[in-house]
VOPA-226813 format. One record per residue (C-alpha): residue in one letter; residue number from 1; x, y, z. Coordinates in nm, 3 decimals, m for minus. Layout:
N
REC   code   pos         x         y         z
REC      a   NUM         X         Y         Z
...
***
This chain:
342
REC   code   pos         x         y         z
REC      m     1    m1.563    m2.034    m0.399
REC      n     2    m1.269    m2.252    m0.495
REC      i     3    m0.970    m2.035    m0.401
REC      l     4    m0.600    m2.081    m0.478
REC      i     5    m0.359    m1.916    m0.235
REC      t     6     0.000    m1.885    m0.350
REC      g     7     0.233    m1.859    m0.054
REC      g     8    m0.039    m2.017     0.157
REC      a     9     0.208    m2.166     0.407
REC      g    10     0.350    m1.825     0.495
REC      y    11     0.295    m1.585     0.782
REC      l    12    m0.018    m1.431     0.628
REC      g    13    m0.097    m1.722     0.398
REC      g    14    m0.157    m1.981     0.670
REC      v    15    m0.393    m1.751     0.861
REC      t    16    m0.575    m1.665     0.537
REC      a    17    m0.621    m2.031     0.442
REC      a    18    m0.774    m2.108     0.782
REC      q    19    m0.997    m1.799     0.763
REC      l    20    m1.135    m1.891     0.421
REC      l    21    m1.199    m2.252     0.525
REC      e    22    m1.385    m2.128     0.832
REC      e    23    m1.608    m1.919     0.605
REC      g    24    m1.700    m2.224     0.395
REC      h    25    m1.474    m2.183     0.092
REC      r    26    m1.261    m2.454    m0.067
REC      v    27    m0.890    m2.372    m0.043
REC      r    28    m0.595    m2.497    m0.245
REC      v    29    m0.256    m2.380    m0.117
REC      l    30     0.049    m2.358    m0.340
REC      d    31     0.378    m2.325    m0.150
REC      d    32     0.730    m2.469    m0.161
REC      l    33     0.750    m2.497     0.222
REC      l    34     1.082    m2.316     0.241
REC      f    35     0.991    m2.217     0.596
REC      g    36     0.838    m2.552     0.687
REC      p    37     0.478    m2.677     0.709
REC      s    38     0.373    m2.527     1.044
REC      a    39     0.124    m2.283     0.889
REC      v    40    m0.079    m2.558     0.719
REC      l    41    m0.026    m2.870     0.932
REC      a    42    m0.351    m2.818     1.122
REC      l    43    m0.542    m2.786     0.791
REC      v    44    m0.430    m3.118     0.645
REC      g    45    m0.722    m3.357     0.636
REC      h    46    m0.984    m3.084     0.617
REC      p    47    m1.237    m3.192     0.352
REC      r    48    m1.216    m2.856     0.172
REC      f    49    m0.838    m2.816     0.185
REC      e    50    m0.578    m2.916    m0.076
REC      f    51    m0.205    m2.859    m0.083
REC      a    52     0.040    m2.849    m0.373
REC      r    53     0.411    m2.826    m0.296
REC      l    54     0.512    m2.619    m0.595
REC      n    55     0.763    m2.360    m0.696
REC      l    56     0.599    m2.042    m0.827
REC      l    57     0.798    m2.057    m1.150
REC      n    58     0.701    m2.418    m1.221
REC      i    59     0.479    m2.317    m1.511
REC      s    60     0.320    m2.654    m1.576
REC      g    61     0.257    m2.710    m1.205
REC      v    62     0.107    m2.365    m1.155
REC      s    63    m0.118    m2.412    m1.458
REC      a    64    m0.243    m2.746    m1.325
REC      s    65    m0.309    m2.595    m0.981
REC      l    66    m0.555    m2.349    m1.140
REC      d    67    m0.790    m2.623    m1.256
REC      g    68    m1.137    m2.563    m1.113
REC      i    69    m1.033    m2.243    m0.935
REC      d    70    m1.266    m1.942    m0.909
REC      a    71    m1.024    m1.692    m0.753
REC      v    72    m0.652    m1.651    m0.692
REC      v    73    m0.505    m1.486    m0.382
REC      h    74    m0.145    m1.413    m0.479
REC      l    75     0.072    m1.377    m0.168
REC      a    76     0.386    m1.553    m0.292
REC      a    77     0.699    m1.338    m0.295
REC      i    78     1.034    m1.271    m0.139
REC      v    79     0.898    m1.037     0.125
REC      g    80     1.056    m0.736     0.288
REC      d    81     1.339    m0.495     0.216
REC      p    82     1.620    m0.696     0.385
REC      a    83     1.534    m1.022     0.207
REC      c    84     1.512    m0.852    m0.132
REC      a    85     1.832    m0.654    m0.077
REC      r    86     2.033    m0.970    m0.011
REC      d    87     1.976    m1.098    m0.365
REC      p    88     1.817    m0.830    m0.585
REC      k    89     1.830    m1.036    m0.904
REC      l    90     1.654    m1.330    m0.739
REC      a    91     1.399    m1.104    m0.572
REC      r    92     1.302    m0.946    m0.902
REC      h    93     1.289    m1.287    m1.069
REC      i    94     1.043    m1.417    m0.811
REC      n    95     0.839    m1.109    m0.728
REC      v    96     0.797    m0.971    m1.079
REC      d    97     0.859    m1.254    m1.326
REC      g    98     0.690    m1.514    m1.106
REC      s    99     0.384    m1.293    m1.064
REC      k   100     0.356    m1.238    m1.438
REC      v   101     0.379    m1.615    m1.496
REC      l   102     0.090    m1.669    m1.253
REC      i   103    m0.121    m1.388    m1.403
REC      a   104    m0.077    m1.527    m1.754
REC      a   105    m0.164    m1.878    m1.638
REC      a   106    m0.476    m1.750    m1.461
REC      m   107    m0.592    m1.569    m1.774
REC      k   108    m0.530    m1.880    m1.983
REC      a   109    m0.732    m2.087    m1.735
REC      h   110    m1.014    m1.827    m1.740
REC      v   111    m0.978    m1.756    m1.367
REC      s   112    m1.104    m1.400    m1.358
REC      r   113    m1.086    m1.303    m0.989
REC      f   114    m0.726    m1.222    m0.902
REC      m   115    m0.621    m1.059    m0.575
REC      f   116    m0.266    m0.929    m0.546
REC      a   117    m0.098    m0.866    m0.210
REC      s   118     0.088    m0.537    m0.234
REC      t   119     0.222    m0.301     0.032
REC      c   120     0.182     0.048     0.175
REC      s   121     0.560     0.072     0.134
REC      n   122     0.474     0.178    m0.220
REC      y   123     0.414     0.528    m0.080
REC      g   124     0.783     0.539     0.016
REC      r   125     0.901     0.867     0.158
REC      m   126     0.605     1.104     0.146
REC      r   127     0.670     1.468     0.074
REC      d   128     0.431     1.568     0.355
REC      t   129     0.326     1.318     0.624
REC      s   130     0.064     1.558     0.756
REC      v   131    m0.142     1.445     0.456
REC      l   132    m0.264     1.085     0.468
REC      a   133    m0.187     0.876     0.160
REC      t   134    m0.499     0.750    m0.016
REC      e   135    m0.498     0.490    m0.290
REC      a   136    m0.465     0.773    m0.544
REC      h   137    m0.155     0.915    m0.375
REC      e   138     0.176     0.940    m0.556
REC      l   139     0.374     0.616    m0.539
REC      r   140     0.736     0.675    m0.438
REC      p   141     0.892     0.330    m0.379
REC      v   142     1.241     0.352    m0.235
REC      s   143     1.321    m0.019    m0.200
REC      l   144     1.340    m0.310    m0.441
REC      y   145     1.058    m0.483    m0.256
REC      a   146     0.821    m0.190    m0.308
REC      e   147     0.941    m0.134    m0.664
REC      s   148     0.857    m0.495    m0.749
REC      k   149     0.508    m0.455    m0.603
REC      v   150     0.444    m0.135    m0.799
REC      e   151     0.557    m0.300    m1.121
REC      v   152     0.319    m0.593    m1.076
REC      e   153     0.033    m0.357    m0.987
REC      q   154     0.095    m0.165    m1.309
REC      h   155     0.099    m0.488    m1.507
REC      l   156    m0.214    m0.634    m1.345
REC      l   157    m0.463    m0.349    m1.313
REC      p   158    m0.488    m0.268    m1.690
REC      l   159    m0.607    m0.626    m1.745
REC      h   160    m0.941    m0.536    m1.590
REC      g   161    m1.203    m0.580    m1.859
REC      a   162    m0.976    m0.804    m2.066
REC      g   163    m1.092    m1.128    m1.910
REC      m   164    m0.967    m1.054    m1.561
REC      i   165    m1.111    m0.892    m1.248
REC      p   166    m0.800    m0.782    m1.054
REC      t   167    m0.792    m0.631    m0.706
REC      v   168    m0.484    m0.490    m0.534
REC      l   169    m0.458    m0.483    m0.155
REC      r   170    m0.185    m0.258    m0.015
REC      f   171    m0.125    m0.394     0.334
REC      a   172     0.006    m0.198     0.627
REC      t   173     0.300    m0.358     0.809
REC      l   174     0.183    m0.683     0.966
REC      y   175     0.220    m0.792     1.327
REC      g   176     0.078    m1.055     1.562
REC      v   177     0.102    m1.424     1.642
REC      a   178     0.058    m1.671     1.355
REC      p   179     0.131    m2.042     1.298
REC      r   180     0.437    m1.950     1.088
REC      m   181     0.570    m1.682     1.319
REC      r   182     0.799    m1.398     1.212
REC      f   183     1.036    m1.190     1.426
REC      d   184     1.167    m0.971     1.144
REC      l   185     0.860    m0.746     1.159
REC      t   186     0.887    m0.424     1.359
REC      i   187     0.631    m0.485     1.635
REC      n   188     0.704    m0.856     1.672
REC      e   189     1.080    m0.797     1.683
REC      f   190     1.068    m0.503     1.923
REC      i   191     0.859    m0.694     2.177
REC      m   192     1.077    m1.003     2.151
REC      r   193     1.401    m0.810     2.202
REC      l   194     1.265    m0.594     2.482
REC      m   195     1.143    m0.902     2.668
REC      t   196     1.440    m1.131     2.609
REC      e   197     1.730    m0.883     2.606
REC      r   198     1.578    m0.586     2.794
REC      r   199     1.749    m0.356     2.546
REC      l   200     1.691    m0.229     2.194
REC      t   201     1.858     0.002     1.943
REC      v   202     1.601     0.188     1.734
REC      f   203     1.685     0.363     1.406
REC      g   204     1.465     0.632     1.255
REC      h   205     1.230     0.647     1.554
REC      q   206     1.063     0.962     1.417
REC      f   207     0.932     0.809     1.093
REC      w   208     0.573     0.697     1.038
REC      r   209     0.431     0.358     0.936
REC      p   210     0.081     0.204     0.950
REC      y   211     0.030    m0.138     1.112
REC      v   212    m0.232    m0.413     1.081
REC      h   213    m0.276    m0.741     1.269
REC      v   214    m0.213    m1.050     1.056
REC      r   215    m0.561    m1.184     1.136
REC      d   216    m0.725    m0.860     1.025
REC      a   217    m0.523    m0.879     0.704
REC      a   218    m0.663    m1.230     0.646
REC      r   219    m1.015    m1.107     0.727
REC      a   220    m0.971    m0.830     0.470
REC      i   221    m0.878    m1.082     0.202
REC      q   222    m1.187    m1.288     0.278
REC      h   223    m1.408    m0.978     0.293
REC      v   224    m1.289    m0.843    m0.042
REC      l   225    m1.323    m1.183    m0.212
REC      e   226    m1.686    m1.198    m0.107
REC      q   227    m1.774    m0.856    m0.250
REC      p   228    m1.952    m0.819    m0.586
REC      e   229    m1.709    m0.810    m0.876
REC      a   230    m1.826    m0.462    m0.974
REC      a   231    m1.721    m0.327    m0.632
REC      v   232    m1.362    m0.452    m0.640
REC      g   233    m1.267    m0.513    m1.003
REC      g   234    m0.975    m0.296    m1.111
REC      r   235    m0.961    m0.136    m0.766
REC      v   236    m0.686    m0.071    m0.512
REC      f   237    m0.754    m0.081    m0.138
REC      n   238    m0.523     0.011     0.147
REC      v   239    m0.568    m0.247     0.424
REC      g   240    m0.544    m0.128     0.783
REC      s   241    m0.694     0.137     1.008
REC      t   242    m0.633     0.511     0.980
REC      d   243    m0.577     0.554     1.353
REC      e   244    m0.312     0.279     1.351
REC      n   245    m0.034     0.494     1.202
REC      y   246     0.257     0.511     1.448
REC      t   247     0.614     0.628     1.476
REC      k   248     0.857     0.378     1.630
REC      a   249     0.876     0.607     1.932
REC      g   250     0.498     0.579     1.965
REC      l   251     0.514     0.201     1.945
REC      l   252     0.778     0.186     2.218
REC      k   253     0.564     0.399     2.447
REC      l   254     0.283     0.144     2.416
REC      m   255     0.521    m0.149     2.463
REC      r   256     0.667    m0.007     2.783
REC      k   257     0.317     0.005     2.932
REC      r   258     0.291    m0.373     2.888
REC      i   259     0.651    m0.488     2.925
REC      g   260     0.801    m0.240     3.169
REC      p   261     1.131    m0.052     3.160
REC      a   262     1.409    m0.145     2.920
REC      d   263     1.725     0.012     2.781
REC      v   264     1.634     0.176     2.449
REC      e   265     1.888     0.366     2.241
REC      h   266     1.742     0.600     1.978
REC      v   267     1.963     0.658     1.676
REC      h   268     1.843     0.952     1.466
REC      r   269     1.860     0.853     1.102
REC      t   270     1.766     1.125     0.858
REC      e   271     1.865     0.916     0.556
REC      d   272     1.598     0.649     0.619
REC      p   273     1.384     0.702     0.308
REC      r   274     1.061     0.539     0.425
REC      d   275     0.818     0.772     0.598
REC      y   276     0.447     0.742     0.528
REC      r   277     0.108     0.786     0.694
REC      v   278    m0.183     0.615     0.522
REC      s   279    m0.561     0.655     0.499
REC      f   280    m0.771     0.338     0.512
REC      e   281    m1.107     0.506     0.465
REC      r   282    m1.180     0.358     0.121
REC      i   283    m1.203    m0.005     0.236
REC      k   284    m1.409     0.107     0.537
REC      a   285    m1.648     0.339     0.351
REC      e   286    m1.691     0.142     0.029
REC      l   287    m1.668    m0.219     0.150
REC      g   288    m1.755    m0.188     0.518
REC      f   289    m1.432    m0.347     0.642
REC      v   290    m1.313    m0.249     0.990
REC      c   291    m1.014    m0.392     1.175
REC      s   292    m1.093    m0.586     1.492
REC      r   293    m0.753    m0.551     1.663
REC      r   294    m0.528    m0.262     1.753
REC      v   295    m0.156    m0.244     1.818
REC      p   296    m0.194    m0.263     2.200
REC      d   297    m0.390    m0.588     2.151
REC      g   298    m0.106    m0.730     1.942
REC      i   299     0.156    m0.621     2.195
REC      d   300    m0.027    m0.804     2.473
REC      e   301    m0.082    m1.110     2.254
REC      i   302     0.286    m1.148     2.162
REC      a   303     0.410    m1.068     2.513
REC      s   304     0.173    m1.325     2.663
REC      a   305     0.289    m1.592     2.417
REC      i   306     0.652    m1.524     2.507
REC      e   307     0.579    m1.525     2.882
REC      a   308     0.397    m1.857     2.848
REC      g   309     0.687    m2.011     2.656
REC      v   310     0.472    m2.072     2.348
REC      l   311     0.717    m1.862     2.148
REC      n   312     1.085    m1.936     2.209
REC      d   313     1.413    m2.022     2.035
REC      f   314     1.410    m1.674     1.882
REC      a   315     1.718    m1.727     1.668
REC      h   316     1.550    m2.006     1.470
REC      w   317     1.578    m1.951     1.095
REC      t   318     1.206    m2.004     1.030
REC      y   319     1.131    m1.672     1.200
REC      y   320     1.323    m1.463     0.946
REC      n   321     1.246    m1.405     0.578
REC      t   322     1.611    m1.350     0.488
REC      h   323     1.638    m1.730     0.490
REC      s   324     1.447    m1.734     0.162
REC      t   325     1.726    m1.574    m0.039
REC      d   326     1.991    m1.788     0.131
REC      a   327     1.808    m2.111     0.051
REC      l   328     1.703    m2.019    m0.301
REC      s   329     2.055    m1.918    m0.394
REC      q   330     2.141    m2.288    m0.368
REC      p   331     1.995    m2.454    m0.683
REC      t   332     1.837    m2.797    m0.660
REC      a   333     1.748    m3.051    m0.925
REC      d   334     1.375    m2.984    m0.906
REC      s   335     1.367    m2.613    m0.828
REC      a   336     1.324    m2.321    m1.064
REC      g   337     1.407    m2.077    m0.786
REC      g   338     1.062    m1.963    m0.677
REC      r   339     0.975    m1.830    m0.336
REC      t   340     0.626    m1.868    m0.199
REC      d   341     0.578    m1.689     0.128
REC      v   342     0.433    m1.376     0.279
***
């Protein structure tokens, strides 16, 4: 297929672009390179790779980028609760308005396959975490980031049968090493701080989250794209593994096995609204997708990269998504204010 990836130079986007090229697809990445080109530098020159440095809200540019495309993988957004909270108006403009611009352009260009990257954060604070959240579970978003994802889901899914074949993937929290690295993700950040500072303050250590390796997330995108349209059209799939739900306390127990002792302060936070355990049986049972990596694998991977010096300079702005709102708050002559990164 000819596949357009918005946010294709991001943490997940760069890994996804490489994965799809490896499987024989043609890939066109749309990104504004706000976090630099590291995620796609190694792909430049590949005969089946194209790059367009575009802002998501550049309507004419986005429309032109859809020429000859068979499927869209929409990853572009201001990602994460902290980044969205820093500039709520901008976050909504990009995550909701920008997504609707892209969806409309795809329909106009008769690009039917449309995959939207959503989040398990949509389940918010579950009433009962002894029950695993399936795709049919009540959505209780408690952050602007999750609210924006739910709104786009509700806009996109009813378009099934009206010239579009949409699929929503609700990803567990990502972790792992990637060309555009992030240290504002729970597992990545915890390992980095434990190894470099030998201390960590943990809030809400009793609350649950599911986790998925960034390379398994990219594999899931590829796997779903290659399924028959009838199997994925108008469907929602949680992406992860059911036995990879952890509390922060559980994560730290695994990290100490690899890293050794460190000073950890637990701060009990009852007001933290996010607490969810998720079932990933649908994507496994219906599509045959199984994750290849577990959290202990990711812990060892990140720790080894830090020990080897491959990952360093941990204060660098490219590692943190909050830079997106800082940079986009400064208007430029050729920018409409779009953020393209996951």
